[in-house]
C-alpha positions, -999 to +999 in steps of 0.1 A: +000+000+000+029+023+007+041+018-029+006+027-041+006+060-022+040+068-036+028+061-071-002+083-067+019+111-052+043+111-081+032+129-112+031+106-142+030+131-170+065+142-178+081+154-211+117+145-208+145+159-229+182+148-228+202+139-198+228+165-187+243+151-155+280+143-162+280+111-141+253+097-164+263+085-198+254+105-229+225+082-236+191+097-242+166+097-213+140+070-215+104+077-224+079+076-195+044+067-204+018+092-192-012+079-173-042+101-163-050+104-126-081+083-130-061+054-145-035+057-117-063+056-090-079+025-107-046+007-108-039+015-072-073+002-061-068-030-081-034-036-066-046-029-031-076-053-035-074-088-020-057-111-025-022-097-018+000-094-049+035-093-035+053-099-069+033-071-086+039-048-056+076-055-058+076-048-096+057-015-091+081-004-064+111-011-087+094+008-115+087+038-092+123+038-082+135+038-118+111+066-127+123+087-097+160+081-108+152+091-144+135+123-132+165+132-111+190+129-139+170+142-169+158+176-177+121+182-182 
């Protein structure tokens, strides 16, 4: 559930340009798919509904961490 709250709190719609941080290679920043708030809320409700989904929860947490990293190293 903690992951769901994190996902809902993080804005999904980002237009990313190129990376500029020297510690990151000169590779282009990855594309992040945009999801409307309604879709995010529906996904969070589905993930939180019984039965528990530990593997999916783990995958979502990893994807959230990847997205946060990409936001930190890429310009908008």
